[in-house]
Each structure stands twice: as structure tokens, then as C-alpha cells.
C-alpha positions as CSV (number, residue, x, y, z in Angstrom):
1,M,-26.7,4.8,-19.3
2,P,-30.1,5.9,-18.6
3,N,-30.5,9.5,-17.1
4,G,-32.3,8.1,-14.2
5,S,-29.5,5.6,-13.5
6,V,-26.8,8.5,-13.4
7,T,-29.0,10.4,-11.2
8,T,-29.4,7.5,-8.7
9,N,-25.6,7.1,-8.5
10,R,-25.1,10.6,-8.0
11,A,-27.4,10.7,-5.1
12,Q,-25.6,7.7,-3.5
13,S,-22.1,8.8,-4.1
14,P,-20.5,9.4,-0.6
15,T,-19.0,12.5,0.3
16,P,-15.2,12.9,-0.9
17,R,-13.0,12.3,1.8
18,K,-10.3,15.1,2.6
19,D,-6.8,14.3,3.1
20,V,-4.8,15.0,6.5
21,G,-3.6,18.0,4.7
22,S,-6.8,20.1,3.9
23,I,-8.2,19.1,7.5
24,L,-5.1,20.6,9.0
25,R,-5.2,23.8,6.8
26,E,-9.0,24.1,7.5
27,T,-8.1,23.9,11.4
28,R,-5.4,26.3,11.1
29,E,-7.7,28.8,9.4
30,A,-10.6,28.1,12.1
31,L,-8.3,28.7,14.7
32,Q,-7.0,32.3,13.2
33,H,-10.8,33.3,12.9
34,L,-11.1,32.1,16.7
35,E,-8.2,34.2,17.8
36,T,-9.4,37.0,16.0
37,A,-12.9,36.6,17.1
38,N,-11.6,36.3,20.9
39,R,-9.4,39.5,20.6
40,S,-12.4,41.4,19.5
41,Q,-14.5,39.9,22.3
42,T,-12.2,41.7,25.1
43,Q,-14.3,44.5,23.8
44,M,-17.8,44.8,22.6
45,P,-18.8,44.1,19.0
46,L,-18.8,47.1,16.9
47,R,-22.6,47.1,15.9
48,L,-23.2,46.6,19.8
49,V,-21.0,49.7,20.3
50,G,-23.0,51.7,17.6
51,W,-26.5,50.8,19.2
52,S,-24.9,51.9,22.6
53,A,-23.7,55.0,21.5
54,I,-27.1,55.9,19.8
55,M,-28.8,55.1,23.1
56,I,-26.4,57.5,24.9
57,A,-26.6,60.1,22.3
58,T,-30.3,59.8,22.5
59,I,-30.1,60.4,26.6
60,L,-27.9,63.3,26.0
61,I,-29.9,65.1,23.6
62,L,-33.2,64.4,25.8
63,Q,-31.4,65.8,28.9
64,S,-30.2,68.4,26.9
65,L,-33.7,69.3,25.6
66,V,-35.1,69.3,29.2
67,A,-32.0,71.8,30.4
68,T,-33.2,73.9,27.6
69,V,-36.6,74.1,28.5
70,D,-35.8,74.4,32.1
71,L,-33.2,77.2,31.3
72,F,-34.5,79.9,33.7
73,G,-34.6,77.3,36.7
74,S,-31.3,76.1,36.5
75,G,-29.7,79.5,37.0
76,H,-26.0,80.0,36.0
77,H,-25.1,76.4,36.2
78,L,-26.5,75.7,32.6
79,R,-25.5,78.6,30.6
80,V,-24.9,77.0,27.1
81,P,-27.3,73.9,27.0
82,E,-26.8,73.8,23.2
83,L,-23.6,72.0,24.1
84,G,-25.4,68.9,25.0
85,L,-27.4,68.6,22.0
86,I,-24.2,69.1,19.6
87,N,-22.6,66.5,21.9
88,G,-25.2,64.2,21.4
89,L,-26.0,64.6,17.9
90,L,-22.0,64.0,17.1
91,I,-22.1,60.7,19.3
92,L,-25.6,59.9,17.2
93,I,-23.8,60.3,14.1
94,C,-20.8,58.0,15.3
95,G,-22.9,55.6,16.3
96,L,-24.9,55.1,13.2
97,A,-21.7,55.0,11.3
98,M,-20.9,51.7,13.5
99,L,-24.0,50.0,12.2
100,P,-22.7,48.4,8.9
101,E,-21.6,44.8,9.2
102,R,-18.4,45.4,7.3
103,N,-17.0,48.7,8.6
104,Q,-13.4,49.1,7.6
105,N,-12.8,52.4,9.7
106,S,-14.0,51.2,13.0
107,T,-10.9,52.2,14.7
108,V,-11.2,55.9,13.3
109,V,-15.1,56.1,14.1
110,K,-14.6,55.0,18.2
111,S,-11.7,57.6,18.3
112,A,-13.5,60.1,16.6
113,M,-16.6,59.5,19.0
114,L,-14.2,59.3,22.0
115,V,-12.4,62.7,21.4
116,I,-16.0,64.3,20.7
117,C,-17.1,63.0,24.4
118,V,-14.0,64.4,26.0
119,V,-13.9,67.8,24.2
120,T,-17.4,68.8,24.4
121,S,-17.6,67.3,28.1
122,L,-14.8,69.6,29.1
123,I,-16.0,72.6,27.3
124,A,-19.6,72.3,28.5
125,M,-18.1,72.0,32.1
126,I,-16.1,75.4,31.5
127,L,-19.1,76.9,30.2
128,N,-22.1,75.6,31.9
129,G,-20.9,74.6,35.1
130,A,-21.5,71.9,37.4
131,L,-24.7,70.3,35.5
132,T,-22.1,68.8,32.9
133,A,-21.0,66.3,35.3
134,L,-24.3,64.8,34.7
135,F,-22.8,63.2,31.3
136,L,-20.1,61.5,33.4
137,S,-22.0,58.3,34.0
138,S,-22.9,58.0,30.2
139,M,-19.5,58.7,28.9
140,F,-17.8,56.2,31.4
141,V,-20.1,53.5,30.1
142,L,-19.1,54.5,26.6
143,V,-15.2,54.4,27.4
144,H,-16.0,50.7,28.7
145,I,-17.7,49.7,25.6
146,M,-14.9,50.9,23.3
147,L,-11.9,50.0,25.5
148,T,-10.5,47.2,27.3
149,P,-11.4,47.1,31.1
150,Y,-7.8,48.3,32.1
151,R,-7.6,51.3,29.8
152,A,-11.2,52.3,30.2
153,L,-10.3,52.4,34.0
154,W,-7.1,54.6,33.4
155,F,-9.2,56.9,31.2
156,S,-12.4,57.1,33.7
157,V,-9.8,57.8,36.4
158,G,-7.9,60.4,34.6
159,M,-11.2,62.2,33.5
160,V,-12.3,62.5,37.3
161,L,-9.0,64.1,38.3
162,L,-9.2,66.4,35.3
163,I,-12.6,67.4,36.1
164,I,-11.9,68.1,40.0
165,P,-9.1,70.8,39.3
166,I,-11.3,72.5,36.9
167,A,-14.3,72.6,39.1
168,V,-12.3,73.9,42.1
169,I,-11.1,76.7,39.5
170,F,-14.6,77.6,37.6
171,L,-17.2,76.4,40.2
172,D,-18.5,78.1,43.3
173,H,-19.5,76.0,46.6
174,E,-22.9,75.4,45.1
175,G,-21.4,74.1,41.8
176,L,-18.7,71.8,43.6
177,Y,-21.6,70.3,45.8
178,L,-23.6,69.3,42.7
179,I,-20.6,67.8,40.9
180,A,-19.7,66.0,43.7
181,R,-23.2,64.4,43.9
182,F,-22.5,63.7,40.0
183,L,-19.2,62.3,40.5
184,V,-20.4,59.8,43.2
185,G,-22.9,58.5,40.6
186,A,-20.3,58.2,37.9
187,L,-17.9,56.5,40.2
188,I,-20.6,54.0,40.8
189,T,-21.2,53.6,37.2
190,L,-17.5,52.9,36.9
191,V,-17.4,50.3,39.4
192,I,-20.2,48.5,38.0
193,M,-18.8,48.5,34.2
194,Q,-15.4,47.4,35.6
195,V,-16.8,44.3,37.2
196,L,-18.8,43.6,34.2
197,M,-16.2,44.0,31.8
198,R,-13.5,42.4,33.6
199,Y,-15.8,39.1,34.0
200,I,-16.5,39.1,30.2
201,S,-12.4,39.7,29.8
202,R,-12.0,36.5,32.3
203,T,-14.3,34.4,30.2
204,N,-12.5,35.4,27.1
205,H,-9.0,34.8,28.7
206,I,-10.2,31.2,29.1
207,S,-11.4,31.1,25.5
208,M,-8.3,32.4,24.5
209,T,-6.1,29.8,26.6
210,V,-8.1,27.0,24.8
211,T,-7.5,28.7,21.6
212,D,-3.7,28.8,22.5
213,N,-3.7,25.2,23.7
214,L,-5.4,24.4,20.1
215,S,-2.8,26.1,18.3
216,K,0.0,24.3,20.0
217,L,-2.0,21.0,19.1
218,A,-2.3,22.1,15.5
219,V,1.4,23.0,15.3
220,Q,2.4,19.5,16.8
221,L,-0.1,17.8,14.2
222,D,1.6,20.1,11.7
223,E,5.1,18.7,12.5
224,E,3.9,15.1,13.0
225,L,2.1,15.3,9.5
226,L,5.4,16.8,7.9
227,Q,7.5,14.0,9.3
228,S,5.0,11.1,8.2
229,N,4.8,12.8,4.7
230,Q,8.5,12.6,4.6
231,A,8.4,9.0,5.9
232,R,5.9,8.0,3.5
233,E,8.1,9.6,0.7
234,T,11.0,7.4,2.0
235,A,8.9,4.2,2.2
236,T,7.7,5.0,-1.4
237,V,10.8,4.9,-2.9
238,T,12.9,2.3,-0.4
239,D,12.6,-1.4,0.4
240,A,11.5,-1.8,4.0
241,G,13.4,-4.5,4.4
242,T,16.9,-4.0,3.3
243,G,16.9,0.0,3.0
244,L,17.8,-0.3,-0.6
245,L,15.8,1.6,-3.2
246,N,12.7,-0.2,-4.5
247,A,11.7,-0.4,-8.1
248,F,9.6,2.8,-7.9
249,G,12.7,4.6,-6.6
250,F,15.0,2.7,-8.7
251,E,13.4,4.2,-11.8
252,A,13.4,7.8,-11.0
253,A,17.2,7.0,-9.7
254,I,18.5,5.8,-12.8
255,G,16.5,8.5,-14.9
256,E,18.5,11.1,-12.9
257,A,21.7,9.2,-13.1
258,L,21.4,8.3,-17.1
259,A,20.6,12.0,-17.5
260,D,24.1,13.3,-16.6
261,Q,26.2,10.9,-18.2
262,P,29.4,11.8,-20.4
263,Y,29.1,11.6,-24.1
264,G,30.4,8.3,-25.7
265,K,30.1,6.4,-22.3
266,R,27.7,3.6,-21.8
267,R,26.3,2.2,-18.6
268,F,25.4,-1.7,-18.0
269,L,22.1,-2.5,-16.3
270,L,21.6,-5.9,-14.5
271,A,18.5,-7.6,-13.5
272,I,19.4,-10.2,-11.1
273,N,17.1,-13.3,-9.6
274,F,18.3,-15.4,-7.2
275,Q,16.2,-18.7,-8.6
276,R,16.9,-21.0,-5.4
277,L,15.9,-18.7,-2.5
278,E,12.2,-19.2,-3.1
279,E,12.8,-23.0,-2.8
280,F,14.8,-22.6,0.5
281,N,12.6,-20.1,2.2
282,A,10.2,-23.1,3.2
283,I,13.0,-24.5,5.5
284,L,14.9,-21.4,6.5
285,S,13.6,-19.5,9.6
286,I,12.8,-15.8,9.5
287,N,16.3,-15.0,10.8
288,E,18.2,-17.4,8.7
289,R,16.2,-15.7,5.7
290,A,17.3,-12.3,6.7
291,F,20.9,-13.4,7.4
292,I,20.8,-14.8,3.6
293,L,19.5,-11.6,2.3
294,Q,22.0,-9.5,4.0
295,C,24.8,-11.4,2.7
296,L,23.5,-11.2,-0.7
297,I,23.5,-7.7,-0.5
298,A,26.9,-7.2,1.1
299,R,28.3,-9.4,-1.8
300,L,26.5,-7.2,-4.3
301,R,27.6,-4.0,-2.8
302,D,31.2,-5.4,-2.7
303,M,31.3,-6.3,-6.4
304,A,29.7,-3.3,-7.7
305,G,31.4,-0.4,-6.0
306,T,30.3,2.8,-4.5
307,E,29.6,4.6,-7.6
308,S,27.1,2.0,-8.8
309,L,23.2,2.2,-8.1
310,L,21.7,-1.1,-6.3
311,A,17.9,-1.7,-5.5
312,R,15.7,-4.3,-4.5
313,T,13.0,-4.8,-7.2
314,G,11.4,-7.8,-6.0
315,R,11.3,-10.5,-3.3
316,D,14.1,-12.4,-4.7
317,E,15.3,-9.6,-7.3
318,F,17.7,-6.9,-7.7
319,A,18.7,-4.3,-10.0
320,L,22.2,-3.0,-10.4
321,L,23.4,0.0,-12.4
322,L,27.1,-0.2,-13.1
323,P,29.5,2.9,-13.5
324,H,30.0,4.3,-16.9
325,T,32.4,2.7,-19.0
326,D,34.0,2.6,-22.4
327,A,34.7,-1.0,-22.3
328,D,33.2,-3.2,-25.0
329,D,30.5,-5.8,-24.7
330,G,33.0,-9.0,-24.3
331,L,35.1,-7.4,-21.5
332,M,32.0,-6.5,-19.5
333,M,30.1,-9.3,-19.9
334,R,33.2,-11.5,-18.7
335,S,33.2,-8.9,-15.7
336,I,29.5,-9.5,-15.0
337,G,30.1,-13.0,-15.1
338,T,32.6,-12.8,-12.5
339,I,29.9,-11.1,-10.3
340,Q,27.8,-14.0,-10.9
341,D,30.2,-16.3,-9.8
342,V,30.7,-14.6,-6.7
343,L,26.9,-14.4,-6.1
344,R,26.8,-18.1,-6.9
345,R,28.7,-19.5,-3.9
346,P,27.2,-21.4,-1.3
347,L,25.7,-19.2,1.8
348,I,25.9,-21.0,5.4
349,S,23.6,-20.1,8.0
350,T,23.1,-21.7,11.3
351,S,21.7,-24.8,10.1
352,N,21.5,-25.0,6.4
353,T,23.7,-24.2,3.1
354,V,21.8,-22.2,0.5
355,L,22.8,-22.2,-3.1
356,P,21.6,-18.4,-4.2
357,A,21.7,-19.6,-8.1
358,P,21.7,-16.0,-9.4
359,A,20.2,-15.3,-12.9
360,I,21.5,-12.3,-14.6
361,G,19.9,-10.2,-17.5
362,V,22.0,-7.4,-18.6
363,A,20.8,-4.2,-20.9
364,V,23.0,-1.3,-22.1
365,W,22.4,2.3,-22.1
366,P,22.2,4.0,-24.7
367,D,22.8,0.8,-27.0
368,D,19.2,-1.0,-25.9
369,S,17.2,2.2,-25.1
370,E,17.8,5.8,-24.0
371,D,14.8,5.6,-21.8
372,S,15.6,4.3,-18.3
373,V,11.9,2.6,-17.8
374,E,12.6,0.8,-21.0
375,L,15.8,-0.1,-20.2
376,L,14.8,-1.7,-17.0
377,S,12.1,-3.5,-18.6
378,R,14.6,-5.0,-21.3
379,A,17.2,-6.0,-18.6
380,E,14.1,-8.0,-16.9
381,I,13.5,-9.7,-20.7
382,A,16.8,-10.9,-20.5
383,L,16.6,-11.9,-17.0
384,Q,13.6,-13.9,-18.0
385,R,15.6,-15.7,-20.8
386,A,18.5,-16.6,-18.4
387,Y,15.9,-17.7,-15.9
388,G,14.0,-20.1,-18.2
389,A,16.9,-21.3,-19.8
390,K,18.5,-22.1,-16.4
391,Q,21.6,-20.2,-17.8
392,S,24.9,-20.2,-15.8
393,L,26.1,-17.0,-17.8
394,P,24.6,-13.4,-17.7
395,V,22.3,-13.3,-20.7
396,R,22.5,-9.9,-22.8
397,Y,19.5,-8.2,-24.2
398,R,19.0,-8.9,-28.0
399,Q,16.1,-7.3,-30.1
400,H,14.5,-10.7,-30.8
401,M,14.1,-11.2,-27.1
402,Q,11.7,-8.3,-27.0
403,D,9.6,-10.0,-29.8
404,E,9.5,-13.2,-27.8
405,H,8.6,-11.6,-25.1
406,I,5.5,-10.1,-26.6
407,D,4.7,-13.7,-27.9
408,Y,4.9,-14.9,-24.4
409,K,2.6,-12.1,-23.0
410,T,0.1,-12.9,-25.7
411,L,0.5,-16.5,-25.2
412,S,-0.3,-15.9,-21.7
413,S,-3.6,-14.0,-22.4
414,D,-4.6,-17.1,-24.7
415,I,-4.6,-19.4,-22.1
416,A,-8.0,-18.0,-20.5
417,A,-9.6,-18.3,-24.0
418,A,-8.3,-21.9,-24.5
419,I,-10.1,-22.9,-21.4
420,D,-13.4,-21.2,-22.6
421,M,-13.0,-22.7,-26.3
422,D,-12.1,-26.0,-24.9
423,E,-8.7,-26.2,-26.8
424,F,-7.0,-28.2,-24.5
425,E,-7.0,-32.0,-25.0
426,M,-5.9,-35.1,-22.5
427,Y,-3.4,-37.4,-23.5
428,F,-2.5,-40.6,-21.6
429,Q,0.7,-42.5,-21.5
430,P,0.7,-46.3,-20.3
431,I,2.3,-47.3,-16.9
432,L,3.1,-51.3,-17.0
433,D,4.0,-53.6,-14.2
434,L,7.6,-54.5,-15.0
435,Q,7.3,-57.8,-13.3
436,T,4.2,-58.8,-14.8
437,G,3.9,-56.7,-18.1
438,R,0.3,-55.9,-17.2
439,L,-1.2,-52.7,-18.0
440,Q,-2.6,-51.0,-14.9
441,K,-2.4,-47.3,-15.1
442,A,-1.9,-44.3,-17.2
443,E,-0.4,-40.8,-16.5
444,A,-2.6,-38.0,-17.9
445,L,-0.5,-35.3,-19.6
446,I,-2.3,-32.3,-21.1
447,R,-1.9,-30.8,-24.8
448,W,-3.0,-27.4,-26.0
449,N,-4.4,-27.4,-29.7
450,H,-3.7,-23.9,-30.5
451,P,-5.8,-22.2,-33.2
452,T,-2.7,-20.5,-34.8
453,R,0.3,-22.1,-33.4
454,G,-0.7,-25.7,-33.6
455,F,0.0,-28.5,-31.1
456,L,1.9,-27.4,-28.1
457,V,3.3,-29.7,-25.2
458,P,3.2,-28.8,-21.7
459,A,6.5,-27.4,-21.4
460,R,5.6,-24.6,-23.5
461,F,2.7,-23.0,-21.8
462,I,2.6,-24.9,-18.1
463,P,5.5,-22.3,-16.7
464,L,3.8,-19.5,-18.3
465,A,0.1,-20.8,-16.3
466,E,2.1,-21.1,-13.3
467,S,3.8,-17.5,-13.3
468,S,0.4,-15.9,-14.2
469,G,-2.0,-17.9,-11.9
470,Q,-3.9,-19.8,-14.3
471,I,-2.7,-22.9,-13.2
472,V,-5.4,-23.4,-10.9
473,A,-8.0,-23.3,-13.9
474,I,-6.2,-25.5,-15.9
475,T,-5.8,-28.1,-13.1
476,D,-9.5,-27.7,-12.6
477,W,-10.2,-28.6,-16.2
478,V,-7.7,-31.6,-16.2
479,L,-9.5,-32.9,-13.0
480,D,-13.0,-32.7,-14.9
481,H,-11.8,-34.4,-17.9
482,V,-9.7,-37.2,-16.4
483,L,-12.6,-37.8,-13.9
484,I,-15.2,-38.4,-16.9
485,Q,-12.8,-40.5,-18.6
486,L,-11.6,-42.6,-15.7
487,R,-15.2,-43.4,-14.9
488,E,-15.8,-44.5,-18.5
489,W,-13.0,-46.8,-18.7
490,R,-13.4,-48.5,-15.3
491,D,-17.0,-49.1,-16.3
492,K,-16.3,-50.7,-19.6
493,L,-13.0,-52.2,-19.4
494,S,-11.1,-52.3,-16.1
495,P,-12.6,-51.8,-12.8
496,D,-9.3,-51.4,-10.8
497,F,-7.7,-49.0,-13.6
498,Q,-5.9,-46.1,-12.2
499,I,-4.8,-42.6,-13.5
500,S,-2.4,-40.1,-12.2
501,I,-2.5,-36.6,-12.5
502,N,0.0,-33.8,-11.7
503,M,-1.1,-31.3,-9.0
504,P,1.2,-28.1,-8.6
505,S,2.0,-26.5,-5.6
506,A,-0.1,-23.5,-6.6
507,Y,-3.2,-26.2,-6.6
508,L,-2.6,-27.2,-3.1
509,E,-2.4,-23.6,-1.8
510,Y,-5.9,-23.2,-3.7
511,C,-7.4,-26.1,-1.6
512,V,-5.9,-24.7,1.2
513,E,-8.2,-21.5,1.1
514,N,-11.0,-23.5,-0.5
515,E,-10.8,-26.6,1.7
516,E,-14.7,-27.2,1.9
517,K,-15.1,-26.7,-1.8
518,M,-12.1,-29.4,-2.5
519,L,-13.5,-31.9,0.0
520,A,-17.1,-31.6,-1.8
521,R,-15.4,-31.9,-5.3
522,F,-13.7,-34.9,-4.3
523,M,-16.3,-36.8,-2.6
524,A,-18.7,-36.2,-5.4
525,M,-16.4,-38.3,-8.0
526,Q,-18.5,-41.3,-8.2
527,I,-15.6,-43.5,-8.4
528,P,-13.3,-45.1,-5.6
529,S,-10.8,-42.6,-4.2
530,R,-8.2,-45.0,-5.0
531,A,-8.4,-44.7,-8.9
532,L,-6.8,-41.2,-8.7
533,I,-3.2,-41.0,-8.1
534,I,-2.0,-37.2,-7.2
535,E,1.5,-36.8,-8.4
536,I,3.7,-34.0,-6.5
537,T,7.4,-33.0,-7.6
538,E,10.1,-33.3,-5.7
539,G,10.8,-29.6,-6.4
540,S,7.7,-28.3,-5.0
541,L,8.1,-30.0,-1.7
542,L,10.7,-26.9,-0.5
543,N,7.5,-24.6,-0.7
544,M,5.1,-27.0,1.0
545,T,3.7,-25.1,3.8
546,P,1.8,-27.1,7.0
547,E,-1.8,-26.2,5.6
548,M,-0.7,-27.9,2.4
549,M,0.7,-30.9,4.0
550,R,-2.4,-31.1,6.1
551,I,-4.4,-31.2,2.8
552,I,-2.3,-33.9,1.6
553,A,-3.0,-35.9,4.7
554,I,-6.6,-35.6,4.4
555,L,-6.7,-36.4,0.6
556,E,-4.6,-39.6,1.7
557,S,-7.1,-40.3,4.6
558,I,-9.9,-40.1,2.1
559,G,-8.4,-42.8,0.0
560,F,-6.4,-41.1,-2.8
561,Q,-2.9,-42.3,-3.4
562,L,0.1,-40.0,-3.7
563,A,3.2,-40.2,-5.8
564,M,6.3,-38.3,-5.8
565,D,7.3,-37.2,-9.5
566,D,10.6,-36.6,-10.9
567,F,12.5,-38.1,-7.7
568,G,16.0,-37.2,-7.6
569,V,16.2,-33.9,-9.5
570,G,14.9,-31.7,-6.9
571,Y,16.1,-30.7,-3.3
572,S,14.4,-32.5,-0.7
573,N,16.0,-34.8,1.7
574,L,15.2,-38.7,2.6
575,S,13.1,-37.0,5.7
576,Q,10.5,-36.1,3.1
577,L,9.8,-39.6,2.2
578,E,9.1,-40.4,5.7
579,R,6.9,-37.7,6.6
580,L,4.5,-37.9,3.4
581,P,2.0,-40.8,3.1
582,L,3.6,-42.0,-0.4
583,T,2.2,-45.0,-2.5
584,Y,4.7,-44.4,-5.6
585,L,8.0,-43.0,-6.2
586,K,8.7,-42.1,-9.7
587,I,12.5,-42.1,-10.8
588,D,13.3,-39.3,-13.0
589,K,14.2,-39.7,-16.9
590,S,17.4,-38.3,-16.4
591,F,18.6,-41.1,-14.2
592,V,17.1,-43.6,-16.6
593,D,18.5,-42.1,-19.7
594,G,22.2,-43.9,-20.1
595,I,21.5,-46.6,-17.7
596,E,23.0,-49.3,-19.8
597,G,26.3,-47.5,-20.1
598,S,26.8,-45.7,-16.5
599,M,27.3,-48.0,-13.7
600,Q,26.7,-44.4,-11.5
601,K,23.1,-44.0,-12.9
602,L,22.5,-47.6,-12.5
603,A,23.5,-47.7,-8.9
604,I,21.4,-44.4,-8.1
605,C,18.2,-46.1,-9.6
606,R,19.0,-49.4,-7.4
607,A,19.4,-47.3,-4.3
608,I,16.0,-45.4,-5.1
609,I,14.3,-48.7,-5.4
610,R,16.0,-50.0,-2.5
611,I,15.0,-47.0,-0.3
612,G,11.5,-47.2,-1.6
613,H,10.7,-50.8,-1.0
614,E,12.1,-50.5,2.6
615,L,9.8,-47.6,3.2
616,G,6.9,-49.5,1.9
617,I,6.8,-47.3,-1.3
618,R,6.3,-48.9,-4.8
619,V,8.6,-47.5,-7.5
620,V,7.9,-46.3,-11.0
621,A,10.7,-45.7,-13.5
622,E,10.0,-42.9,-15.9
623,G,11.6,-42.5,-19.8
624,I,12.1,-46.3,-20.4
625,E,13.0,-46.1,-24.2
626,S,14.9,-49.4,-24.8
627,V,14.7,-53.1,-23.7
628,G,17.9,-53.0,-21.9
629,Q,16.6,-50.2,-19.6
630,E,13.5,-52.3,-19.1
631,K,15.5,-55.4,-18.3
632,L,17.9,-53.7,-15.8
633,L,15.3,-51.8,-13.8
634,H,13.1,-55.1,-14.0
635,E,16.3,-56.8,-12.4
636,A,16.6,-54.1,-9.9
637,G,13.2,-54.7,-8.5
638,C,11.3,-51.8,-10.3
639,D,7.7,-52.0,-9.9
640,F,6.5,-50.2,-12.7
641,G,7.8,-48.4,-16.0
642,Q,6.7,-45.6,-18.4
643,G,8.2,-44.5,-21.4
644,Y,8.3,-44.7,-25.3
645,L,9.2,-48.3,-25.2
646,F,5.9,-49.2,-24.5
647,A,3.8,-46.2,-25.8
648,K,3.9,-42.4,-26.5
649,P,1.3,-40.3,-25.0
650,M,-2.0,-40.5,-27.0
651,P,-5.6,-39.3,-26.9
652,A,-8.3,-40.9,-25.2
653,E,-9.8,-42.4,-28.3
654,D,-6.6,-44.1,-29.3
655,F,-5.7,-45.0,-25.7
656,T,-9.0,-46.9,-25.5
657,G,-7.9,-49.2,-28.5
658,F,-4.5,-49.7,-26.7
659,L,-6.3,-50.6,-23.5
660,L,-8.5,-53.1,-25.7
661,E,-5.6,-54.6,-27.4
662,Q,-4.0,-55.1,-24.0
663,M,-6.7,-57.0,-22.8
664,P,-5.9,-60.5,-23.9
665,Q,-2.4,-60.2,-22.2
666,G,-3.9,-59.8,-18.9
667,I,-5.3,-56.5,-18.2
668,S,-6.4,-56.4,-14.6
669,S,-10.2,-57.0,-14.1
């Protein structure tokens, strides 16, 4: 990066923000400084005391010099004027000592100056007589400068009370008259200094009161900050909804728990996911969800015991560290299977029955890892295997799962590159009218020509794309390519031809967030809206929000036709058929398989066809592989059929040839 750029960035960088703790510490320090300043302000600042002492000393020296010059005119009342000079010079030296800003001996200097004033003044009074009282006013000012008003008052009164008896003993009538006159001036000075200094003290008292209140507020803030930090630390390691440890707190807790394990003992770590809870969340109220969650936690605690460690690591995921044991894997896996059976039992709320469908992954310390974080990661890898394979039993972690997990992550990162490199390819499977045999529609199916893994079917990467959030980008890619191909076939071969595409619930959520962009895209298709059939799986209906239902209604109002895919294997009820603007209902392949030898499956197919027709919905049967299946479905009144009996999914080029072959048989035009 160029130097100029660096300089600009630094110049524009904001001032770093301070945390509350730093602000509180600085506030506390500032308050301490303020308290110190307030205490010092009950007296005058040291430098001011020094300059005042210098001024007083100067006056004393000048008075003493005048008295020395006027020695013979003063008579016996001023016999030793040199004492005034000595007193003034000593006070001058003390004043000069107070001028440095950081004088560490201020108390000593003040005390020395006070002693000098008192002693020399008393000696001067005894030796010189009444004229020494002339210095009382200056001494009172000096005392008030150095002491608090209360102490200065008592000191001054004490000096007056001390001077009076000494004057009576040592002075004659004329000297007593002079000293009385000097005392009146000194007392006036005392009153003035008391008023002035008490006013200053009252102002400082207000300041100190404010400081005291600020100090109390700082203490309260300190306490609240401590409580806030404690609450934040608790929130960091606990789950707000349940009070259990969260993932972060659990990692720290199992680290401590595993560090104190007896030699030769093992601990089993369970990662648990309730697969069906997410599907039921859309139909459960907030109170019902909370009730179901608390019931599951109670079951986990009852089965785990008090020595276990339980945490909520995700919305529907939990982690459980069982007590140490020396039991073998077989016995422990059977015990964990019992826990899973208990968790699998239905939960009944006020208006719904919920099947939790727990999946459990198991990792063992120290067999699988001695590191707590790695152990939890491996339990989650085993959980993914149990979840993906729809296992009804707990899955124990094995080393090969780690390799597969890495492969899974690698494949996830390859998806983004596949879109950019155009590695995906669209295949199309014909949908025929079972009553006329005419080819009218096709289902678009995506395939992945991976550069190193070869040809990948949707089951290999679509679940991964859904979990990683890349399904939206893939659906966009599918829409772009299907619309181009559909426009070509309608222009060149059949103007009424339709193609159905699968629209995941995640893409409907994307449309909710980008409604204007979605509408603009569909309105600019350059083909009739009814040419595109949007398929939604029955299982995704449980996650359908009102906003997503509104998007579906908008698409239907524009002219798009809607189909429910995999009907019969999801968890919806018949009310879904009534509230959705469906045009087609697709019977899942699992009901068509074995229809020739199973009266139950045939009855289910007939019921679905009958319900669809009574609701004005046309029915498509998926997975037809034999003539017998086609015949039974035709007799049951099924409208359309799709399966290997007619054709396997094929690339667009091959499907074009298939369309041309079907044209003599009456392809719609």
C-alpha cells in the first residue's frame, strides 16, 4: 500500500473508545485529585502563602529600619529594633522557601515560620516594649494564611490573651495605652480575616459536598459495573432461555471435568439434536415451544443424573457429558439407546402432539480424543452422520467420519466455485398425461459435473447447499437456465409446454426479504407465467411463515402454477391443501413403489387422487417404473405420471430430441 494511503487512513482513524472500567478508574482518580484540591483550598495555596510571607517580611523589615532611624525619638519603648529586622529576615527566608511548586517540606516551613513569628514577637515585646504590638496585625494575617479559620481564631485570641498580662507586667501606663491602640487595629484585622476566610471555607465546603456526592455516585457506578460484569460473565457461559451452559461455557466446563478424571476411566460425550422441533416451531405458540423445551430438558436431567454435565449448544441441540465409567462400548451404547428411546416419546402440549425425533452422536474420552474441544467436535461429527442418515440409534464416532467430514466441508467450498465455473447442468424428466399419453410438461432437475468427483446427483450436494446457505444462489442459477430453455422450447416446439422447478423454503425467505427484486425478475421472463410450475415440498410447509405464504399468493396471482411435491411423506394436514392455491399435487414415489402388491398403498394413492380432485387439484404420480403401476394409477383417475417407465432425466439436448420423437403422437400445440 502506498505511504500516502497509510497516512490518510491514520489521519481518519477514530479515537479508540474506552471501556467503562477505564472511564470509572479515571473518574475515581479525578475525584481523588479534586478532594485533595478541596482540602488544600481550606487554606491558601503554598505559593500564595510564600508571597504573602515575603510581603509581610518586607513590611516588618521596613518598619524596623524606620524604627532604627528614629531610635532616639521612640524613647525606651523600642530599645532593641534589630529584633524586628531579624524577625522580618527569618519570615522572608521562609517565604522564599515556599515558592517552589513541588515543595515536599511545606508543613515544616509553615511551622518554622509560625514559631519564628511568635517567639521573636514575644521577645521583642519584652525587650522593646509596646511598639512590638505593631506587628500583631501582620502576624494575624500570616496566621490566617497558614491555618484554617477556626484554628487561626483560637491562635489569634491566644496571642492577645498572652500579650495582655505580659504588657501589664513589663510596660508602664504610656506603653499600655500604646499597646491597647495597636490591639484594636489587630482585632479589626482579625475580624476582617475571619469573615474573608470563612467565606472561602463555605465555598470550599460546597465544593467538597459536590465532591462527596460525586464520590458516592462513583461508588454506586463501581458496584453496578461489578454486578454488570458478573451478569455478563454469566451470560457468556449460560443459555438465556434455559439457564443451562451454552456451547462456550460447556467447552470450559468439560475441560475442567476431564482434567480430574481417575486413571483408567472413560467418559461418554453425547451431542443431541431434536430433528423434528424445527418443523413444529411454525405451528407451536411461544408458550408451547417453551413448554416442550423444558420437558425435554427435564427428561435429559432425569436420564443423565446429577453427576453429568448438560448444556444447550444450539437452538435444538444439546450436549451431555455422562459420568466416568469403565463399562465397554456395547453396554454404554445400549444405555445411550435407552436415553434416546425416552427422548423419542411424544410430547403433548395444549393443542399439539410433538414427536422430538432425537439424533445422538457419541464420542468417548480419551479413546477418540483427550482434548475437550476436539472431543465435542467429534461428537458433533457423529451427530451429523446420525442426522443425515436418519438413524434411529445413537452413532458412535469413528475415524473415517472425520475424513468424510473434511470431505463434506471441502465439497461445501466447491459449490460456490461450481456456480462461477458453470459446472452445474440442467436435466429434464418428462411428465405425461396418463389419460391421453401426451407429453405436456417436464420437471427440471439439477446435476453437478464436479471436476474431480465426477457426476453428482442432487442428494449429494443439495442438503449441503441448504445447510450452508448456498441454496439461494443455486436456485437463482436454475431459474436463469430453465427460463432460457423453456423459452426456446415454447418458441420452436410447443407454445403450451410447461416446466416445474423446486423452490426451497430458504428461497421463499429470500423472496420475502427481496420482494421488489423478485417481482421484477419474474415479470421480465418474456414468457407467460403459467409456463412455470413452482414445486414446494410438503415438509417445508411447517416452516412456512405468513410472509412466505404472502409471496406464494403473489406468485399465484401473477399466473404461476403451484405444486406440492412429495405429498404424503411430510407432516402437514389437509387444511394446508385448502389454504394453499395449489394447481398440482404430486404423490411421492414411496407410495407408488409396490402399489401392485399392496392394497394399503393403492388405497392411499386413490385417497390422495380423490381428495385432490374434490379440491380442484390435478394429481401427478412420481416414480412410475412399470406398466402395472401406470395402469392402476390410470384407473384410479390420476392425471399425470412421471418416472423411468417413460424416460429417465436427460440433458436439454437429449430432451429436445425426445420432444421431437413425441410430436407425431400429439404433443400439445
